[in-house]
C-alpha positions as CSV (number, residue, x, y, z in Angstrom):
1,X,28.3,0.3,-10.7
2,X,25.7,3.0,-11.3
3,X,26.0,6.1,-9.2
4,X,22.8,7.9,-10.3
5,X,19.1,7.0,-11.0
6,X,17.4,8.5,-14.1
7,X,13.7,9.3,-13.5
8,X,11.6,9.1,-16.7
9,X,7.9,9.6,-17.5
10,X,5.9,6.3,-17.8
11,X,3.7,8.1,-20.3
12,X,6.3,8.8,-23.0
13,X,9.6,7.7,-21.4
14,X,10.8,11.4,-21.5
15,X,13.6,12.3,-19.1
16,X,12.6,14.1,-15.8
17,X,15.5,14.1,-13.5
18,X,18.7,12.4,-12.5
19,X,19.4,11.8,-8.8
20,X,22.5,10.5,-6.9
21,X,22.6,7.1,-5.3
22,X,24.2,6.6,-1.9
23,X,27.2,4.4,-1.3
24,X,28.2,2.3,1.8
25,X,30.0,5.3,3.4
26,X,26.8,7.4,2.9
27,X,24.7,4.6,4.4
28,X,26.9,4.4,7.5
29,X,26.6,8.2,8.0
30,X,22.8,8.0,7.5
31,X,22.4,5.2,10.1
32,X,24.7,7.0,12.6
33,X,22.7,10.2,12.4
34,X,19.4,8.3,13.0
35,X,20.8,6.2,15.8
36,X,22.4,9.2,17.6
37,X,19.0,11.1,17.5
38,X,17.3,8.1,19.1
39,X,19.9,7.4,21.7
40,X,20.0,11.0,23.0
41,X,16.5,11.5,24.5
42,X,17.2,15.2,24.9
43,X,16.8,15.4,21.1
44,X,13.5,13.6,21.0
45,X,10.7,15.8,19.6
46,X,7.9,16.3,22.2
47,X,4.4,15.4,21.3
48,X,3.1,18.9,21.0
49,X,5.9,19.8,18.6
50,X,5.2,16.7,16.5
51,X,1.6,17.8,16.3
52,X,2.6,21.3,15.2
53,X,5.0,20.0,12.5
54,X,2.4,17.7,11.0
55,X,-0.4,20.2,11.1
56,X,1.8,22.7,9.3
57,X,2.9,20.0,6.8
58,X,-0.8,19.3,6.0
59,X,-1.4,23.0,5.5
60,X,1.6,23.4,3.1
61,X,0.6,20.3,1.2
62,X,-2.9,21.7,0.7
63,X,-1.5,25.0,-0.6
64,X,0.7,23.1,-3.1
65,X,-1.8,20.5,-4.1
66,X,-1.6,21.2,-7.8
67,X,2.2,21.0,-7.8
68,X,2.1,17.7,-5.9
69,X,-0.5,16.3,-8.3
70,X,1.5,17.2,-11.4
71,X,4.7,15.8,-9.9
72,X,3.1,12.5,-9.0
73,X,1.4,12.1,-12.4
74,X,4.7,12.9,-14.2
75,X,6.7,10.2,-12.4
76,X,4.0,7.6,-11.7
77,X,1.6,7.9,-14.6
78,X,-1.6,7.6,-12.6
79,X,-4.3,9.7,-14.3
80,X,-4.8,13.2,-13.0
81,X,-8.2,12.7,-11.3
82,X,-7.0,9.6,-9.5
83,X,-3.8,11.3,-8.5
84,X,-5.7,14.3,-7.2
85,X,-7.7,11.9,-5.0
86,X,-4.4,10.4,-3.8
87,X,-3.0,13.8,-2.8
88,X,-6.2,14.7,-0.9
89,X,-5.9,11.3,0.8
90,X,-2.2,12.0,1.7
91,X,-3.1,15.4,3.3
92,X,-5.9,13.7,5.3
93,X,-3.3,11.0,6.3
94,X,-1.0,13.7,7.7
95,X,-3.9,15.1,9.7
96,X,-4.9,11.7,11.0
97,X,-1.3,11.1,12.2
98,X,-1.3,14.5,14.0
99,X,-4.6,13.7,15.6
100,X,-3.5,10.2,16.7
101,X,-0.5,11.5,18.7
102,X,-2.8,12.3,21.6
103,X,-3.9,8.6,21.6
104,X,-0.3,7.2,22.1
105,X,-0.9,6.1,25.6
106,X,-0.7,3.1,28.0
107,X,-2.9,2.0,30.8
108,X,-2.8,1.1,34.5
109,X,-2.1,-2.5,35.3
110,X,-4.0,-3.7,38.4
111,X,-2.0,-4.7,41.5
112,X,-3.1,-6.2,44.8
113,X,-4.8,-9.1,43.2
114,X,-2.4,-11.4,45.0
115,X,-0.6,-11.1,48.3
116,X,2.7,-10.8,46.4
117,X,1.4,-7.8,44.4
118,X,0.3,-5.7,47.4
119,X,1.6,-2.2,47.9
120,X,2.4,-1.6,44.3
121,X,1.2,0.7,41.5
122,X,1.9,-0.3,37.9
123,X,1.3,1.3,34.5
124,X,2.3,0.8,30.9
125,X,3.6,3.7,28.9
126,X,4.4,3.9,25.1
127,X,7.8,4.8,23.7
128,X,9.0,5.2,20.1
129,X,10.4,1.9,19.0
130,X,13.6,3.4,17.5
131,X,15.1,3.9,14.0
132,X,12.6,3.1,11.2
133,X,13.8,1.9,7.8
134,X,11.0,2.2,5.2
135,X,11.1,0.8,1.7
136,X,8.3,1.9,-0.5
137,X,6.6,1.0,-3.8
138,X,5.9,3.1,-7.0
139,X,2.2,3.0,-7.3
140,X,1.1,5.7,-4.8
141,X,4.3,7.7,-4.5
142,X,3.0,10.4,-2.2
143,X,0.4,8.5,-0.1
144,X,2.7,5.6,0.6
145,X,5.4,8.0,1.7
146,X,2.9,9.6,4.1
147,X,2.0,6.1,5.5
148,X,5.6,5.2,6.1
149,X,7.3,8.6,7.0
150,X,4.6,10.6,8.8
151,X,3.6,7.7,11.0
152,X,7.2,7.3,12.1
153,X,7.4,11.0,12.9
154,X,4.1,10.8,14.8
155,X,5.4,7.9,16.9
156,X,8.6,9.9,17.6
157,X,11.0,7.7,15.5
158,X,13.8,8.8,13.2
159,X,13.1,7.4,9.8
160,X,15.2,6.5,6.8
161,X,13.0,6.3,3.7
162,X,13.9,4.5,0.5
163,X,11.3,5.3,-2.2
164,X,10.8,3.3,-5.4
165,X,13.6,4.0,-7.9
166,X,11.0,4.9,-10.5
167,X,9.0,7.4,-8.4
168,X,11.2,9.1,-5.8
169,X,10.2,12.7,-6.4
170,X,7.0,12.8,-4.4
171,X,8.7,11.4,-1.4
172,X,11.5,14.0,-1.7
173,X,8.9,16.7,-2.1
174,X,7.2,15.5,1.1
175,X,10.6,15.6,2.9
176,X,11.1,19.2,1.8
177,X,7.7,20.2,3.1
178,X,8.3,18.5,6.4
179,X,11.6,20.3,6.8
180,X,9.8,23.6,5.9
181,X,7.2,22.7,8.6
182,X,9.9,22.5,11.2
183,X,11.1,18.9,11.3
184,X,14.6,19.0,12.8
185,X,17.5,17.8,10.7
186,X,18.2,14.1,10.6
187,X,14.7,12.9,11.7
188,X,13.9,12.1,8.1
189,X,16.5,11.0,5.6
190,X,15.5,10.0,2.1
191,X,17.9,7.7,0.3
192,X,18.2,6.3,-3.2
193,X,20.4,3.2,-3.5
194,X,21.1,-0.1,-5.1
195,X,19.4,-3.3,-3.9
196,X,22.6,-4.3,-2.2
197,X,22.8,-1.1,-0.2
198,X,19.0,-1.3,0.6
199,X,19.6,-4.8,2.1
200,X,22.4,-3.5,4.2
201,X,20.2,-0.7,5.4
202,X,17.2,-2.8,6.5
203,X,19.3,-5.6,8.0
204,X,21.5,-3.3,10.1
205,X,21.1,-3.9,13.9
206,X,20.6,-0.2,14.4
207,X,17.2,-0.5,12.6
208,X,14.4,-1.2,15.1
209,X,11.5,-1.3,12.7
210,X,11.3,-2.3,9.0
211,X,8.3,-1.1,7.0
212,X,8.1,-2.6,3.5
213,X,5.6,-2.2,0.6
214,X,6.4,-4.2,-2.5
215,X,6.7,-7.7,-3.9
216,X,6.4,-10.8,-1.7
217,X,9.6,-12.3,-3.0
218,X,11.7,-9.2,-1.8
219,X,9.7,-8.7,1.4
220,X,9.9,-12.2,2.8
221,X,13.6,-12.4,1.8
222,X,14.5,-9.2,3.7
223,X,12.4,-10.3,6.7
224,X,14.5,-13.4,6.8
225,X,17.7,-11.3,7.0
226,X,16.6,-8.8,9.7
227,X,18.7,-8.4,12.8
228,X,17.5,-10.0,16.0
229,X,14.8,-7.9,17.6
230,X,13.9,-5.8,14.5
231,X,10.1,-5.7,14.1
232,X,8.5,-5.3,10.8
233,X,5.3,-4.9,8.7
234,X,5.2,-6.2,5.2
235,X,2.6,-5.2,2.6
236,X,2.6,-7.4,-0.5
237,X,0.1,-7.9,-3.3
238,X,-2.9,-10.1,-3.9
239,X,-5.1,-11.3,-6.7
240,X,-8.4,-10.0,-5.3
241,X,-11.4,-12.2,-5.8
242,X,-15.1,-11.0,-6.1
243,X,-18.2,-13.2,-5.8
244,X,-21.2,-12.0,-7.7
245,X,-24.5,-13.6,-6.9
246,X,-27.6,-13.7,-9.2
247,X,-29.4,-10.9,-7.2
248,X,-26.6,-8.4,-7.5
249,X,-27.5,-4.8,-8.5
250,X,-26.0,-4.1,-11.9
251,X,-26.5,-0.4,-11.6
252,X,-24.1,-0.1,-8.7
253,X,-21.9,-3.1,-9.3
254,X,-20.6,-2.5,-12.9
255,X,-19.1,1.0,-12.3
256,X,-17.6,-0.2,-9.0
257,X,-15.9,-3.2,-10.5
258,X,-14.7,-1.4,-13.5
259,X,-13.1,1.2,-11.3
260,X,-11.7,-1.4,-8.9
261,X,-10.2,-3.3,-11.8
262,X,-8.7,-0.6,-13.9
263,X,-7.8,2.1,-11.4
264,X,-4.2,3.1,-12.0
265,X,-4.1,0.5,-14.9
266,X,-4.6,-2.3,-12.3
267,X,-1.3,-1.4,-10.5
268,X,-2.9,-1.7,-7.1
269,X,-2.3,-4.4,-4.5
270,X,-6.0,-4.9,-4.0
271,X,-7.1,-4.3,-7.6
272,X,-10.1,-6.4,-8.7
273,X,-8.6,-9.3,-10.6
274,X,-10.8,-12.5,-10.4
275,X,-14.6,-12.1,-10.7
276,X,-16.7,-15.2,-10.1
277,X,-20.2,-14.7,-11.5
278,X,-23.2,-16.9,-11.0
279,X,-23.9,-18.5,-14.3
280,X,-27.6,-17.3,-14.2
281,X,-26.4,-13.8,-14.9
282,X,-22.9,-14.4,-16.3
283,X,-23.8,-13.5,-20.0
284,X,-25.5,-10.3,-19.0
285,X,-22.6,-9.4,-16.6
286,X,-20.0,-9.9,-19.3
287,X,-22.0,-7.8,-21.7
288,X,-22.4,-4.8,-19.3
289,X,-18.9,-5.1,-17.8
290,X,-17.2,-5.2,-21.2
291,X,-19.3,-2.4,-22.6
292,X,-18.1,-0.2,-19.7
293,X,-14.5,-1.3,-20.1
294,X,-14.6,-0.5,-23.8
295,X,-15.6,3.1,-22.9
296,X,-12.6,3.7,-20.7
297,X,-10.3,6.5,-22.1
298,X,-6.7,5.5,-22.3
299,X,-4.1,8.2,-22.8
300,X,-2.1,11.1,-21.3
301,X,-2.4,10.9,-17.6
302,X,-2.3,14.7,-17.3
303,X,-5.5,14.9,-19.4
304,X,-8.4,15.1,-16.9
305,X,-10.5,12.9,-19.2
306,X,-8.1,10.0,-19.0
307,X,-9.3,6.9,-17.1
308,X,-6.4,4.5,-17.7
309,X,-2.8,5.6,-17.9
310,X,0.5,3.8,-18.7
311,X,2.1,1.0,-16.8
312,X,5.2,2.0,-14.9
313,X,7.8,0.5,-17.4
314,X,7.9,-1.1,-20.8
315,X,9.1,-4.3,-19.1
316,X,5.7,-4.5,-17.2
317,X,3.8,-4.2,-20.5
318,X,5.9,-7.0,-21.9
319,X,5.0,-9.2,-19.0
320,X,1.2,-8.4,-19.1
321,X,1.2,-9.0,-22.9
322,X,2.8,-12.3,-22.5
323,X,0.5,-13.4,-19.7
324,X,-2.6,-12.4,-21.7
325,X,-1.4,-14.2,-24.8
326,X,-0.6,-17.3,-22.8
327,X,-4.1,-17.3,-21.3
328,X,-5.8,-17.0,-24.7
329,X,-3.7,-19.8,-26.1
330,X,-4.7,-22.0,-23.2
331,X,-8.4,-21.5,-23.7
332,X,-9.4,-18.1,-22.2
333,X,-11.9,-16.1,-24.3
334,X,-10.9,-12.6,-25.0
335,X,-13.9,-10.3,-24.2
336,X,-12.2,-6.9,-24.5
337,X,-8.8,-5.3,-25.2
338,X,-5.9,-7.8,-25.3
339,X,-3.5,-5.7,-27.3
340,X,-0.4,-3.5,-26.5
341,X,-1.1,0.1,-27.5
342,X,2.5,1.4,-27.2
343,X,5.7,0.9,-25.3
344,X,4.1,1.6,-21.9
345,X,0.3,1.2,-22.6
346,X,-1.8,-1.9,-22.7
347,X,-5.5,-2.0,-23.6
348,X,-8.0,-2.5,-20.7
349,X,-8.5,-6.2,-21.0
350,X,-11.2,-8.7,-20.0
351,X,-10.7,-12.4,-20.1
352,X,-13.4,-15.1,-19.6
353,X,-12.7,-18.4,-18.0
354,X,-8.9,-18.6,-18.2
355,X,-7.5,-21.9,-17.0
356,X,-7.0,-22.2,-13.3
357,X,-3.2,-22.7,-13.7
358,X,-2.6,-19.8,-16.1
359,X,-0.5,-16.8,-14.8
360,X,-3.5,-14.5,-14.9
361,X,-5.4,-16.9,-12.5
362,X,-2.7,-17.6,-10.0
363,X,-0.4,-14.6,-9.9
364,X,-1.0,-10.9,-9.3
365,X,-1.4,-9.3,-12.7
366,X,-0.6,-5.7,-11.6
367,X,-1.9,-4.5,-15.0
368,X,-5.2,-3.6,-16.7
369,X,-6.6,-7.1,-16.9
370,X,-9.6,-8.6,-15.2
371,X,-10.6,-12.2,-15.4
372,X,-14.2,-13.4,-15.2
373,X,-15.2,-17.0,-14.2
374,X,-18.7,-18.5,-14.2
375,X,-19.9,-20.7,-11.3
376,X,-23.0,-22.7,-10.4
377,X,-22.3,-23.3,-6.7
378,X,-21.2,-20.5,-4.5
379,X,-19.3,-22.8,-2.1
380,X,-17.2,-23.9,-5.0
381,X,-16.6,-20.3,-6.1
382,X,-15.5,-19.4,-2.6
383,X,-13.1,-22.4,-2.6
384,X,-11.6,-21.2,-5.9
385,X,-11.4,-17.7,-4.6
386,X,-9.4,-19.0,-1.6
387,X,-7.2,-21.4,-3.5
388,X,-4.2,-19.1,-3.9
389,X,-1.6,-18.4,-1.2
390,X,-2.3,-14.6,-1.4
391,X,-5.1,-13.2,0.7
392,X,-5.7,-9.5,1.0
393,X,-9.1,-7.8,0.3
394,X,-12.1,-9.5,-1.4
395,X,-15.7,-8.6,-2.2
396,X,-19.2,-10.1,-2.6
397,X,-22.1,-8.6,-4.4
398,X,-25.6,-9.7,-3.3
399,X,-28.8,-8.2,-1.8
400,X,-29.3,-11.2,0.5
401,X,-27.8,-10.4,3.9
402,X,-27.5,-14.1,4.9
403,X,-25.5,-14.9,1.7
404,X,-23.4,-11.8,2.3
405,X,-22.5,-12.7,5.9
406,X,-21.9,-16.3,5.0
407,X,-19.6,-15.3,2.2
408,X,-17.7,-12.8,4.3
409,X,-17.2,-15.5,6.9
410,X,-15.8,-18.0,4.4
411,X,-13.6,-15.8,2.2
412,X,-10.0,-15.9,3.3
413,X,-9.2,-12.2,3.4
414,X,-8.2,-9.5,5.9
415,X,-11.2,-7.4,4.6
416,X,-14.3,-8.3,2.6
417,X,-16.4,-5.6,0.9
418,X,-20.1,-6.1,0.5
419,X,-21.5,-4.5,-2.6
420,X,-18.3,-2.6,-3.2
421,X,-15.0,-3.3,-5.1
422,X,-11.9,-4.8,-3.5
423,X,-9.8,-1.7,-3.8
424,X,-11.9,0.4,-1.3
425,X,-9.8,1.9,1.4
426,X,-9.8,4.8,3.9
427,X,-6.7,5.5,5.9
428,X,-8.2,5.1,9.3
429,X,-9.1,1.5,8.8
430,X,-6.8,-1.5,9.2
431,X,-5.2,-2.5,5.9
432,X,-2.9,-5.4,5.1
433,X,-2.5,-8.8,3.7
434,X,-2.4,-12.2,5.5
435,X,-0.5,-15.4,4.7
436,X,2.0,-14.6,1.9
437,X,0.3,-11.3,1.2
438,X,2.0,-9.7,4.2
439,X,2.3,-9.4,8.0
440,X,1.2,-6.6,10.3
441,X,-1.5,-4.0,9.6
442,X,-1.3,-0.6,8.0
443,X,-3.6,2.3,8.3
444,X,-2.3,5.5,9.9
445,X,-3.2,4.8,13.5
446,X,-2.3,1.1,13.3
447,X,1.1,1.9,11.8
448,X,1.8,4.5,14.5
449,X,1.0,1.9,17.2
450,X,3.3,-0.7,15.5
451,X,6.1,1.9,15.7
452,X,5.9,2.2,19.5
453,X,6.8,-0.3,22.2
454,X,5.5,-0.7,25.8
455,X,7.4,0.0,29.0
456,X,6.0,-1.1,32.4
457,X,6.7,1.0,35.4
458,X,6.0,-0.6,38.9
459,X,6.1,1.5,42.1
460,X,6.4,-0.3,45.4
461,X,5.5,1.7,48.6
462,X,4.0,0.8,52.0
463,X,1.7,3.8,51.4
464,X,0.0,2.1,48.4
């Protein structure tokens, strides 16, 4: 059994660092520390102190922005400019969490509405839910850590964080900063472990809340194994659809969709994947879209001119290459790209009208591949867009407000962007999948609320 994890660069597979994995004894100690902190309310961190810690954390992160950027680029491979945007988002996320602490509050429940409820005063208060176990993904190593760690701290919960095995360094850096900012020992424990140990962690009855970002197969399996009473949020992937009507504005649309499709080499859960284009403009759309895709710069993610970096592992490039070849063999027209560049790079690729049962049409590609389909009837296009069991974010491009509103209503998605790409997100909005794409909602304030529970207090007095 392996006892360490070797972290390598997705760009050139060079060695970065080797880190120890925890064993079952370590796991027991980790859970005991977290549970002891929650059970002893004298050790709880008061709200004002949580605000101070998070405000200082944001300040330190801002001072070390360049270090955090380079670290995240090195382990994750996302190009420098996009990683810089992620780090800025992460800092804003910490600030949002600090600000929301003042909004963790209940409300008065009216009494005296029946004779039986006379002489009573009742109100609901919010308490931390308990120990949080958070399992994260590789594609936004710092920002996802903020969304799972900082929200738990804001809610007043001890948190055990398991980062992706390929990108743990950003989460560890955040943990060091939180400690420096004054977070008491034990309130955040970062663990690297095997899948077996991870399952033992999240299914332990001492875990009150399970936060998961990753594949649907793993997420739904772990949910089925949770201890009775453990609440959870699961964020899985999608195969984001876009409807493009004949009156869409090409000037705005093409740059948006290219960005939404090839940001982080398509390794984003709401990446633009399936674009349904009205046949009246389909030829022109393909021409302009492919021209822009062919101009994307692929290369070293630390180079500020790079648009598209590597995939996280060679295995993922193998899979994308296989899916693209299968789609072409079954009738898809290759418009751009289509070839492997190196062990971890694949060309930004555009396919036209792949079969509806090909992998690129029915599964989340999670790579630099976008599929375009023509349509004559918008109702039929919406039906095709909704046909999969994954439903996360979607988009429609049109200048007709009636068409926009009708499409928004009919697309099965938790969020529909009008004249913007499917990967748009700010961290104060609700974010999450429906159906097999997940359960519960993310977003800083939404996650903090998920990590609290309500307590009702009722006073009875003849003076009320």
